[in-house]
VOLOPA-538343 format. One record per residue (C-alpha): residue number from 1; x, y, z. Coordinates in steps of 0.25 Angstrom, whole numbers, padded with zeros to 4 digits. Example, Ala and Ser with C-alpha at 12.3 -4.5 7.8 and 13.67 -1.06 7.14 Angstrom:
VOLOPA-538343
{1,{0049,-0018,0031}}
{2,{0055,-0004,0029}}
***
This chain:
VOLOPA-538343
{1,{0000,0000,0000}}
{2,{0005,0014,-0004}}
{3,{0002,0028,0000}}
{4,{0000,0038,-0011}}
{5,{-0008,0049,-0004}}
{6,{0003,0058,-0003}}
{7,{0006,0059,-0018}}
{8,{0003,0072,-0026}}
{9,{-0011,0071,-0032}}
{10,{-0007,0073,-0046}}
{11,{0004,0063,-0046}}
{12,{-0004,0053,-0039}}
{13,{-0016,0054,-0048}}
{14,{-0007,0052,-0061}}
{15,{-0001,0040,-0055}}
{16,{-0014,0034,-0051}}
{17,{-0021,0037,-0064}}
{18,{-0011,0031,-0072}}
{19,{-0011,0018,-0063}}
{20,{-0026,0017,-0064}}
{21,{-0026,0019,-0079}}
{22,{-0016,0008,-0081}}
{23,{-0023,-0001,-0072}}
{24,{-0035,0000,-0080}}
{25,{-0028,-0003,-0093}}
{26,{-0025,-0017,-0094}}
{27,{-0018,-0016,-0107}}
{28,{-0007,-0008,-0101}}
{29,{0007,-0015,-0099}}
{30,{0011,-0019,-0085}}
{31,{0022,-0009,-0084}}
{32,{0013,0003,-0085}}
{33,{0004,0000,-0073}}
{34,{0016,-0005,-0065}}
{35,{0023,0008,-0068}}
{36,{0011,0016,-0064}}
{37,{0010,0008,-0051}}
{38,{0025,0011,-0048}}
{39,{0023,0026,-0050}}
{40,{0011,0026,-0040}}
{41,{0020,0018,-0031}}
{42,{0031,0029,-0031}}
{43,{0021,0039,-0028}}
{44,{0016,0032,-0015}}
{45,{0022,0029,-0001}}
{46,{0022,0017,0008}}
{47,{0009,0015,0016}}
{48,{0010,0016,0031}}
{49,{0006,0003,0039}}
{50,{-0001,0002,0052}}
{51,{0006,-0003,0065}}
{52,{-0003,-0016,0064}}
{53,{0001,-0019,0050}}
{54,{0016,-0017,0053}}
{55,{0015,-0026,0066}}
{56,{0008,-0037,0057}}
{57,{0020,-0036,0047}}
{58,{0030,-0037,0058}}
{59,{0024,-0049,0063}}
{60,{0024,-0056,0050}}
{61,{0037,-0051,0044}}
{62,{0046,-0050,0057}}
{63,{0041,-0057,0069}}
{64,{0036,-0070,0062}}
{65,{0049,-0072,0054}}
{66,{0057,-0070,0066}}
{67,{0048,-0081,0074}}
{68,{0049,-0090,0062}}
{69,{0064,-0089,0061}}
{70,{0065,-0091,0076}}
{71,{0056,-0104,0076}}
{72,{0059,-0111,0063}}
{73,{0070,-0121,0062}}
{74,{0083,-0117,0054}}
{75,{0081,-0129,0045}}
{76,{0067,-0126,0038}}
{77,{0068,-0136,0027}}
{78,{0058,-0133,0017}}
{79,{0055,-0119,0023}}
{80,{0069,-0113,0018}}
{81,{0063,-0102,0010}}
{82,{0053,-0098,0022}}
{83,{0065,-0098,0031}}
{84,{0072,-0089,0022}}
{85,{0060,-0079,0021}}
{86,{0060,-0078,0036}}
{87,{0074,-0074,0037}}
{88,{0073,-0064,0025}}
{89,{0061,-0057,0032}}
{90,{0068,-0057,0045}}
{91,{0080,-0051,0040}}
{92,{0072,-0040,0032}}
{93,{0063,-0036,0044}}
{94,{0053,-0029,0035}}
{95,{0043,-0018,0040}}
{96,{0029,-0017,0034}}
{97,{0032,-0004,0027}}
{98,{0045,-0009,0020}}
{99,{0039,-0022,0017}}
{100,{0026,-0015,0011}}
{101,{0035,-0006,0003}}
{102,{0044,-0017,-0003}}
{103,{0031,-0024,-0007}}
{104,{0026,-0012,-0014}}
{105,{0039,-0009,-0021}}
{106,{0039,-0023,-0026}}
{107,{0024,-0021,-0032}}
{108,{0029,-0009,-0040}}
{109,{0043,-0014,-0043}}
{110,{0047,-0011,-0058}}
{111,{0054,-0025,-0058}}
{112,{0040,-0032,-0055}}
{113,{0033,-0038,-0067}}
{114,{0018,-0039,-0062}}
{115,{0006,-0042,-0070}}
{116,{-0006,-0033,-0073}}
{117,{-0014,-0037,-0061}}
{118,{-0002,-0037,-0052}}
{119,{0000,-0022,-0055}}
{120,{-0014,-0019,-0051}}
{121,{-0013,-0027,-0038}}
{122,{0000,-0020,-0034}}
{123,{-0007,-0007,-0037}}
{124,{-0019,-0010,-0028}}
{125,{-0009,-0016,-0017}}
{126,{-0001,-0003,-0017}}
{127,{-0012,0008,-0019}}
{128,{-0025,0002,-0019}}
{129,{-0036,0002,-0029}}
{130,{-0034,0014,-0038}}
{131,{-0048,0020,-0040}}
{132,{-0045,0034,-0047}}
{133,{-0060,0039,-0046}}
{134,{-0062,0036,-0031}}
{135,{-0048,0035,-0024}}
{136,{-0038,0043,-0032}}
{137,{-0036,0053,-0020}}
{138,{-0036,0042,-0010}}
{139,{-0027,0031,-0016}}
{140,{-0016,0027,-0006}}
{141,{-0020,0036,0005}}
{142,{-0022,0031,0020}}
{143,{-0037,0032,0018}}
{144,{-0036,0024,0006}}
{145,{-0029,0012,0012}}
{146,{-0037,0013,0025}}
{147,{-0050,0012,0017}}
{148,{-0044,0000,0009}}
{149,{-0040,-0007,0022}}
{150,{-0054,-0006,0027}}
{151,{-0060,-0010,0015}}
{152,{-0052,-0022,0014}}
{153,{-0051,-0025,0029}}
{154,{-0047,-0039,0032}}
{155,{-0041,-0041,0018}}
{156,{-0027,-0046,0019}}
{157,{-0016,-0049,0008}}
{158,{-0005,-0058,0013}}
{159,{0010,-0056,0008}}
{160,{0019,-0068,0007}}
{161,{0034,-0067,0008}}
{162,{0043,-0076,0000}}
{163,{0057,-0077,-0005}}
{164,{0061,-0071,-0018}}
{165,{0072,-0081,-0020}}
{166,{0067,-0094,-0012}}
{167,{0075,-0107,-0012}}
{168,{0068,-0115,-0023}}
{169,{0072,-0128,-0015}}
{170,{0061,-0125,-0005}}
{171,{0047,-0120,-0005}}
{172,{0044,-0105,-0006}}
{173,{0039,-0098,0006}}
{174,{0025,-0096,-0002}}
{175,{0023,-0110,-0003}}
{176,{0012,-0119,0003}}
{177,{0022,-0129,0008}}
{178,{0030,-0119,0015}}
{179,{0017,-0116,0024}}
{180,{0016,-0131,0028}}
{181,{0031,-0132,0031}}
{182,{0031,-0120,0040}}
{183,{0019,-0126,0048}}
{184,{0027,-0139,0049}}
{185,{0039,-0132,0054}}
{186,{0032,-0123,0064}}
{187,{0024,-0135,0070}}
{188,{0037,-0143,0072}}
{189,{0043,-0132,0080}}
{190,{0030,-0128,0087}}
{191,{0022,-0140,0091}}
{192,{0008,-0137,0095}}
{193,{0004,-0138,0110}}
{194,{0014,-0143,0120}}
{195,{0017,-0156,0114}}
{196,{0020,-0163,0101}}
{197,{0011,-0161,0089}}
{198,{0008,-0175,0089}}
{199,{0002,-0175,0103}}
{200,{-0013,-0178,0103}}
{201,{-0016,-0170,0116}}
{202,{-0009,-0159,0123}}
{203,{-0012,-0147,0132}}
{204,{-0015,-0134,0125}}
{205,{-0026,-0124,0124}}
{206,{-0039,-0129,0118}}
{207,{-0049,-0122,0109}}
{208,{-0056,-0117,0121}}
{209,{-0044,-0110,0127}}
{210,{-0042,-0121,0138}}
{211,{-0028,-0127,0141}}
{212,{-0030,-0142,0140}}
{213,{-0026,-0155,0134}}
{214,{-0033,-0156,0121}}
{215,{-0043,-0167,0117}}
{216,{-0038,-0175,0105}}
{217,{-0049,-0184,0103}}
{218,{-0064,-0180,0103}}
{219,{-0075,-0189,0107}}
{220,{-0085,-0193,0098}}
{221,{-0098,-0185,0098}}
{222,{-0112,-0189,0098}}
{223,{-0118,-0197,0086}}
{224,{-0129,-0189,0080}}
{225,{-0138,-0196,0070}}
{226,{-0138,-0184,0061}}
{227,{-0123,-0181,0061}}
{228,{-0116,-0194,0065}}
{229,{-0105,-0193,0076}}
{230,{-0103,-0178,0080}}
{231,{-0088,-0176,0083}}
{232,{-0083,-0165,0091}}
{233,{-0071,-0164,0082}}
{234,{-0069,-0170,0069}}
{235,{-0058,-0166,0059}}
{236,{-0046,-0174,0052}}
{237,{-0035,-0165,0055}}
{238,{-0026,-0172,0044}}
{239,{-0036,-0167,0034}}
{240,{-0037,-0152,0038}}
{241,{-0025,-0144,0032}}
{242,{-0026,-0133,0042}}
{243,{-0025,-0142,0054}}
{244,{-0013,-0149,0047}}
{245,{-0006,-0136,0045}}
{246,{-0006,-0133,0060}}
{247,{-0005,-0148,0064}}
{248,{-0018,-0148,0072}}
{249,{-0021,-0163,0074}}
{250,{-0031,-0169,0083}}
{251,{-0036,-0160,0094}}
{252,{-0027,-0149,0090}}
{253,{-0037,-0146,0079}}
{254,{-0047,-0143,0089}}
{255,{-0040,-0141,0103}}
{256,{-0050,-0144,0114}}
{257,{-0049,-0150,0128}}
{258,{-0055,-0163,0132}}
{259,{-0064,-0157,0141}}
{260,{-0070,-0148,0131}}
{261,{-0071,-0160,0121}}
{262,{-0079,-0168,0132}}
{263,{-0088,-0156,0134}}
{264,{-0091,-0155,0119}}
{265,{-0093,-0170,0118}}
{266,{-0103,-0171,0129}}
{267,{-0111,-0159,0125}}
{268,{-0112,-0164,0111}}
{269,{-0116,-0178,0116}}
{270,{-0126,-0172,0125}}
{271,{-0133,-0162,0115}}
{272,{-0133,-0172,0103}}
{273,{-0137,-0185,0110}}
{274,{-0149,-0193,0105}}
{275,{-0158,-0190,0116}}
{276,{-0156,-0175,0114}}
{277,{-0163,-0175,0100}}
{278,{-0172,-0163,0099}}
{279,{-0167,-0158,0112}}
{280,{-0153,-0153,0110}}
{281,{-0150,-0159,0096}}
{282,{-0158,-0161,0083}}
{283,{-0155,-0165,0069}}
{284,{-0158,-0153,0060}}
{285,{-0157,-0150,0044}}
{286,{-0143,-0150,0039}}
{287,{-0136,-0140,0029}}
{288,{-0133,-0153,0022}}
{289,{-0143,-0161,0014}}
{290,{-0148,-0174,0021}}
{291,{-0140,-0170,0033}}
{292,{-0144,-0166,0047}}
{293,{-0137,-0157,0057}}
{294,{-0138,-0158,0072}}
{295,{-0144,-0146,0080}}
{296,{-0140,-0145,0095}}
{297,{-0148,-0135,0103}}
{298,{-0147,-0133,0118}}
{299,{-0148,-0123,0130}}
{300,{-0134,-0119,0133}}
{301,{-0131,-0124,0147}}
{302,{-0144,-0132,0148}}
{303,{-0142,-0143,0137}}
{304,{-0150,-0153,0145}}
{305,{-0163,-0147,0143}}
{306,{-0172,-0157,0136}}
{307,{-0181,-0147,0128}}
{308,{-0180,-0149,0112}}
{309,{-0172,-0137,0109}}
{310,{-0165,-0143,0097}}
{311,{-0179,-0148,0091}}
{312,{-0184,-0133,0093}}
{313,{-0173,-0128,0084}}
{314,{-0171,-0140,0074}}
{315,{-0184,-0147,0074}}
{316,{-0190,-0151,0061}}
{317,{-0204,-0154,0058}}
{318,{-0204,-0164,0047}}
{319,{-0219,-0165,0045}}
{320,{-0232,-0157,0050}}
{321,{-0234,-0166,0061}}
{322,{-0220,-0164,0068}}
{323,{-0218,-0153,0079}}
{324,{-0214,-0140,0074}}
{325,{-0206,-0129,0080}}
{326,{-0218,-0123,0089}}
{327,{-0220,-0137,0095}}
{328,{-0206,-0140,0097}}
{329,{-0202,-0127,0103}}
{330,{-0213,-0125,0113}}
{331,{-0207,-0133,0124}}
{332,{-0193,-0128,0121}}
{333,{-0197,-0114,0121}}
{334,{-0204,-0116,0134}}
{335,{-0192,-0121,0140}}
{336,{-0183,-0110,0134}}
{337,{-0192,-0100,0140}}
{338,{-0191,-0106,0154}}
{339,{-0176,-0107,0152}}
{340,{-0174,-0093,0147}}
{341,{-0182,-0087,0159}}
{342,{-0172,-0093,0168}}
{343,{-0160,-0090,0160}}
{344,{-0161,-0079,0149}}
{345,{-0147,-0081,0144}}
{346,{-0149,-0096,0141}}
{347,{-0145,-0100,0127}}
{348,{-0149,-0110,0116}}
{349,{-0137,-0117,0109}}
{350,{-0139,-0122,0094}}
{351,{-0128,-0131,0088}}
{352,{-0129,-0138,0074}}
{353,{-0120,-0149,0069}}
{354,{-0119,-0152,0055}}
{355,{-0112,-0163,0047}}
{356,{-0100,-0158,0038}}
{357,{-0097,-0173,0034}}
{358,{-0098,-0187,0039}}
{359,{-0087,-0184,0050}}
{360,{-0088,-0169,0053}}
{361,{-0099,-0161,0060}}
{362,{-0100,-0146,0061}}
{363,{-0108,-0136,0070}}
{364,{-0116,-0128,0060}}
{365,{-0124,-0120,0071}}
{366,{-0119,-0115,0084}}
{367,{-0129,-0104,0090}}
{368,{-0133,-0099,0104}}
{369,{-0146,-0092,0106}}
{370,{-0153,-0086,0119}}
{371,{-0165,-0095,0123}}
{372,{-0173,-0082,0123}}
{373,{-0170,-0079,0109}}
{374,{-0173,-0094,0105}}
{375,{-0187,-0092,0112}}
{376,{-0190,-0079,0105}}
{377,{-0185,-0085,0091}}
{378,{-0194,-0098,0093}}
{379,{-0206,-0089,0096}}
{380,{-0204,-0081,0084}}
{381,{-0201,-0093,0076}}
{382,{-0215,-0099,0080}}
{383,{-0222,-0085,0077}}
{384,{-0215,-0085,0063}}
{385,{-0220,-0099,0060}}
{386,{-0234,-0094,0062}}
{387,{-0231,-0081,0054}}
{388,{-0238,-0087,0041}}
{389,{-0252,-0090,0037}}
{390,{-0259,-0103,0039}}
{391,{-0254,-0112,0028}}
{392,{-0261,-0126,0029}}
{393,{-0255,-0138,0023}}
{394,{-0261,-0152,0023}}
{395,{-0252,-0164,0028}}
{396,{-0255,-0179,0029}}
{397,{-0254,-0184,0043}}
{398,{-0249,-0198,0043}}
{399,{-0253,-0202,0057}}
{400,{-0267,-0198,0055}}
{401,{-0268,-0200,0040}}
{402,{-0275,-0186,0038}}
{403,{-0271,-0173,0032}}
{404,{-0268,-0162,0042}}
{405,{-0268,-0147,0039}}
{406,{-0255,-0140,0044}}
{407,{-0254,-0125,0044}}
{408,{-0242,-0121,0053}}
{409,{-0229,-0126,0058}}
{410,{-0216,-0119,0064}}
{411,{-0203,-0125,0059}}
{412,{-0192,-0126,0068}}
{413,{-0180,-0116,0066}}
{414,{-0171,-0125,0059}}
{415,{-0182,-0130,0049}}
{416,{-0179,-0116,0042}}
{417,{-0167,-0123,0037}}
{418,{-0173,-0136,0033}}
{419,{-0185,-0129,0026}}
{420,{-0177,-0118,0019}}
{421,{-0166,-0128,0014}}
{422,{-0175,-0136,0006}}
{423,{-0176,-0133,-0009}}
{424,{-0189,-0138,-0016}}
{425,{-0191,-0143,-0030}}
{426,{-0203,-0148,-0036}}
{427,{-0205,-0160,-0046}}
{428,{-0218,-0163,-0053}}
{429,{-0219,-0177,-0049}}
{430,{-0212,-0177,-0035}}
{431,{-0216,-0164,-0030}}
{432,{-0207,-0155,-0021}}
{433,{-0193,-0160,-0016}}
{434,{-0183,-0153,-0008}}
{435,{-0167,-0152,-0009}}
{436,{-0159,-0147,0003}}
{437,{-0151,-0134,0000}}
{438,{-0146,-0127,0012}}
{439,{-0148,-0112,0013}}
{440,{-0152,-0110,0028}}
{441,{-0143,-0116,0039}}
{442,{-0147,-0120,0053}}
{443,{-0140,-0108,0058}}
{444,{-0148,-0099,0048}}
{445,{-0161,-0105,0054}}
{446,{-0157,-0103,0068}}
{447,{-0154,-0088,0064}}
{448,{-0168,-0087,0058}}
{449,{-0174,-0093,0071}}
{450,{-0166,-0086,0082}}
{451,{-0160,-0073,0077}}
{452,{-0166,-0059,0074}}
{453,{-0153,-0054,0068}}
{454,{-0151,-0047,0055}}
{455,{-0144,-0060,0050}}
{456,{-0156,-0068,0054}}
{457,{-0165,-0059,0047}}
{458,{-0157,-0062,0034}}
{459,{-0158,-0076,0036}}
{460,{-0173,-0075,0038}}
{461,{-0174,-0068,0025}}
{462,{-0165,-0078,0018}}
{463,{-0173,-0090,0024}}
{464,{-0186,-0084,0019}}
{465,{-0181,-0082,0005}}
{466,{-0176,-0096,0005}}
{467,{-0189,-0102,0009}}
{468,{-0197,-0094,-0001}}
{469,{-0187,-0099,-0012}}
{470,{-0187,-0113,-0008}}
{471,{-0201,-0115,-0003}}
{472,{-0209,-0107,-0013}}
{473,{-0212,-0118,-0023}}
{474,{-0216,-0128,-0012}}
{475,{-0225,-0117,-0005}}
{476,{-0232,-0113,-0019}}
{477,{-0235,-0128,-0021}}
{478,{-0241,-0128,-0006}}
{479,{-0250,-0117,-0010}}
{480,{-0255,-0124,-0022}}
{481,{-0257,-0137,-0013}}
{482,{-0265,-0129,-0003}}
{483,{-0275,-0125,-0014}}
{484,{-0276,-0138,-0022}}
{485,{-0275,-0147,-0009}}
{486,{-0266,-0156,-0017}}
{487,{-0256,-0158,-0006}}
{488,{-0250,-0170,-0012}}
{489,{-0242,-0161,-0021}}
{490,{-0233,-0157,-0009}}
{491,{-0228,-0168,0000}}
{492,{-0229,-0167,0015}}
{493,{-0214,-0163,0016}}
{494,{-0216,-0152,0006}}
{495,{-0228,-0147,0013}}
{496,{-0222,-0147,0026}}
{497,{-0209,-0139,0022}}
{498,{-0219,-0129,0016}}
{499,{-0226,-0128,0029}}
{500,{-0213,-0125,0036}}
{501,{-0208,-0115,0026}}
{502,{-0221,-0107,0028}}
{503,{-0219,-0107,0043}}
{504,{-0204,-0102,0040}}
{505,{-0210,-0091,0031}}
{506,{-0217,-0086,0043}}
{507,{-0205,-0087,0052}}
{508,{-0196,-0080,0042}}
{509,{-0206,-0069,0038}}
{510,{-0208,-0066,0053}}
{511,{-0193,-0065,0055}}
{512,{-0193,-0054,0044}}
{513,{-0205,-0047,0051}}
{514,{-0216,-0052,0042}}
{515,{-0229,-0057,0050}}
{516,{-0241,-0064,0044}}
{517,{-0251,-0054,0050}}
{518,{-0245,-0044,0040}}
{519,{-0239,-0051,0029}}
{520,{-0252,-0060,0026}}
{521,{-0259,-0048,0022}}
{522,{-0248,-0042,0013}}
{523,{-0251,-0041,-0002}}
{524,{-0240,-0051,-0005}}
{525,{-0246,-0062,0004}}
{526,{-0260,-0059,-0002}}
{527,{-0254,-0062,-0016}}
{528,{-0250,-0076,-0011}}
{529,{-0264,-0078,-0005}}
{530,{-0271,-0073,-0018}}
{531,{-0263,-0083,-0026}}
{532,{-0268,-0094,-0016}}
{533,{-0282,-0089,-0017}}
{534,{-0281,-0089,-0032}}
{535,{-0276,-0104,-0031}}
{536,{-0288,-0107,-0023}}
{537,{-0298,-0101,-0032}}
{538,{-0291,-0107,-0044}}
{539,{-0292,-0121,-0037}}
{540,{-0307,-0119,-0035}}
{541,{-0309,-0115,-0049}}
{542,{-0302,-0128,-0054}}
{543,{-0310,-0136,-0045}}
{544,{-0324,-0131,-0050}}
{545,{-0321,-0127,-0064}}
{546,{-0311,-0136,-0068}}
{547,{-0317,-0148,-0060}}
{548,{-0305,-0149,-0051}}
{549,{-0294,-0148,-0062}}
{550,{-0283,-0140,-0056}}
{551,{-0272,-0133,-0064}}
{552,{-0258,-0136,-0062}}
{553,{-0256,-0123,-0054}}
{554,{-0266,-0114,-0047}}
{555,{-0267,-0100,-0051}}
{556,{-0260,-0093,-0039}}
{557,{-0250,-0104,-0038}}
{558,{-0246,-0102,-0052}}
{559,{-0243,-0087,-0050}}
{560,{-0236,-0089,-0036}}
{561,{-0222,-0089,-0041}}
{562,{-0225,-0077,-0049}}
{563,{-0231,-0070,-0037}}
{564,{-0218,-0074,-0029}}
{565,{-0210,-0065,-0038}}
{566,{-0220,-0055,-0044}}
{567,{-0233,-0054,-0036}}
{568,{-0239,-0043,-0044}}
{569,{-0238,-0051,-0057}}
{570,{-0244,-0063,-0051}}
{571,{-0256,-0055,-0046}}
{572,{-0258,-0050,-0060}}
{573,{-0258,-0064,-0066}}
{574,{-0267,-0069,-0055}}
{575,{-0277,-0058,-0058}}
{576,{-0278,-0062,-0072}}
{577,{-0279,-0077,-0070}}
{578,{-0288,-0077,-0057}}
{579,{-0299,-0069,-0064}}
{580,{-0307,-0081,-0070}}
{581,{-0306,-0089,-0057}}
{582,{-0312,-0077,-0049}}
{583,{-0323,-0076,-0059}}
{584,{-0327,-0090,-0058}}
{585,{-0326,-0089,-0042}}
{586,{-0336,-0078,-0042}}
{587,{-0347,-0086,-0050}}
{588,{-0344,-0099,-0043}}
{589,{-0356,-0106,-0037}}
{590,{-0360,-0120,-0032}}
{591,{-0371,-0126,-0024}}
{592,{-0361,-0137,-0020}}
{593,{-0356,-0134,-0005}}
{594,{-0343,-0141,-0008}}
{595,{-0340,-0133,-0021}}
{596,{-0332,-0123,-0013}}
{597,{-0339,-0111,-0017}}
{598,{-0335,-0104,-0004}}
{599,{-0321,-0107,-0006}}
{600,{-0321,-0101,-0020}}
{601,{-0328,-0088,-0015}}
{602,{-0318,-0088,-0004}}
{603,{-0306,-0088,-0014}}
{604,{-0313,-0077,-0022}}
{605,{-0315,-0068,-0011}}
{606,{-0301,-0070,-0005}}
{607,{-0295,-0067,-0018}}
{608,{-0302,-0054,-0018}}
{609,{-0298,-0051,-0004}}
{610,{-0284,-0055,-0006}}
{611,{-0282,-0046,-0019}}
{612,{-0287,-0034,-0011}}
{613,{-0276,-0035,-0002}}
{614,{-0265,-0035,-0013}}
{615,{-0260,-0022,-0017}}
{616,{-0250,-0023,-0029}}
{617,{-0242,-0011,-0024}}
{618,{-0240,-0018,-0011}}
{619,{-0234,-0031,-0017}}
{620,{-0219,-0032,-0017}}
{621,{-0212,-0028,-0030}}
{622,{-0202,-0039,-0027}}
{623,{-0205,-0051,-0019}}
{624,{-0196,-0053,-0007}}
{625,{-0195,-0067,0000}}
{626,{-0204,-0061,0011}}
{627,{-0214,-0058,0000}}
{628,{-0213,-0072,-0006}}
{629,{-0215,-0078,0008}}
{630,{-0228,-0070,0010}}
{631,{-0233,-0073,-0004}}
{632,{-0231,-0088,-0001}}
{633,{-0238,-0087,0013}}
{634,{-0250,-0080,0007}}
{635,{-0251,-0091,-0004}}
{636,{-0250,-0102,0006}}
{637,{-0259,-0096,0017}}
{638,{-0272,-0104,0020}}
{639,{-0286,-0100,0015}}
{640,{-0296,-0102,0026}}
{641,{-0306,-0107,0016}}
{642,{-0298,-0118,0010}}
{643,{-0286,-0123,0019}}
{644,{-0293,-0132,0029}}
{645,{-0301,-0141,0019}}
{646,{-0299,-0156,0021}}
{647,{-0289,-0163,0012}}
***
């Protein structure tokens, strides 16, 4: 770095302008910009350095060479060039200022033969980026270099020293083998610990700062069905180059006392034992397809409590008849409220173990939360699950062999990951099927559940967008099934995932400040409801006029994807196509009490009321994920006159 702020303005401007013009002209010969660079160099002065910079240089080029010369043996073998370099540096005793000036002189030496890009690089190293329009009066000033240092804070460019004329019978200093030889020599003269490097146990300071004899062998941890054997420490030090370099074998790779090892082993055996399933441990969805992770949840200082804490966080209702979050959490929250009243600072600890490969496991989640925050989050989660309209879906109960109408569930927190990480595809013959594609982690789901930070809000927004994108096809198909009552088009698994996704919509919308008391009357939600009513009227028309012959897609369902992107366009098309069905409904009469005249008139009246609530100017010009979720909820919401009819 050079200073040029003391140069006469005219002289400096001429030199900079010439250098910049040559820098832009790639057809110019190398000697021309190199000569212009030397001209600017002759006008400049050495840059001053701070005391910390000078101190760091002294440590590298004075203290370190002296220590190495003192410690290394006289016969260095393959390190002859390295030993020569140490002696040269020691004899020169360079200062930072003289060293920098020597380097700068080499960069602009007339004897040098640099290529084009090298000249431009040397220019930027010495004077910075030359921008005539913005910086001509500031280039090379103290302020210029301070601003550059702040802008590039943390950026470092190392400089390696080597011999100009090394002994060709040995490795150059700048050779990978030299580094390996240096390590070997240093470890021979400075064995680690108080004994031989081959000792398996010795007294030293462990990873927790305790002077003790290290544990060399770690006990086998619990065998967990989802993960296999969980080992406290598992690594092949012979295969890890970083450990080989520093000769860290056995317990030296993870120095810990036998007492600490025993405590960790006992804790893991206790928390992950078979009789603690659902209480302090539980299998949860993994980031890897077809794999399971292990969640551990307990009260810090009170792990012996028998309340199903792990089940509350990581539970998964696989069917409509399984207990959901509200059922699981009720006794847990009662217990937590009692404990928090006695000890307001009580914490809940969450850990998650995931498989890396067959042998190694890793902690993928490690969080601590205040009990009172967990209680508040759980109550908010329950309220969020009810932050949606009633969406009734029929399921077949195998135990009673009857269809059951189900309209509400509250997924457990980690089910956010299991639902959102499914990508659905449809096939004309086999229907919907899902593939696992991880986008939300267990940690993300915990943040959505427990935190109200700005980062958590971003994760809520991301999760909502992901659910809309991945579940829209399934939810649109569910809307059609609600009208046609052809539930066989969607398997129980698909319907159940849709029910959970609807509840998650409510939770995520509540997290973003949207409540059903308000958004169910918003124009965009009414657009969804209008499309569903159009489906209902179209279905009745087909039943009475076409003798039950239904089209492949009902009117509102066919326009729904358009509405998700351009609701105004969808409404325009709906108005054109709905007119004949409305005209039929106005004149429809029948003496048959089972003909459904009342239902037809209901759809006709509701379409009119719904249309009156939609003002085109209030519709969003561009659909956000929040708007799309509201549109879907409006489409799926129950119609009082038609949802509870028997299958």
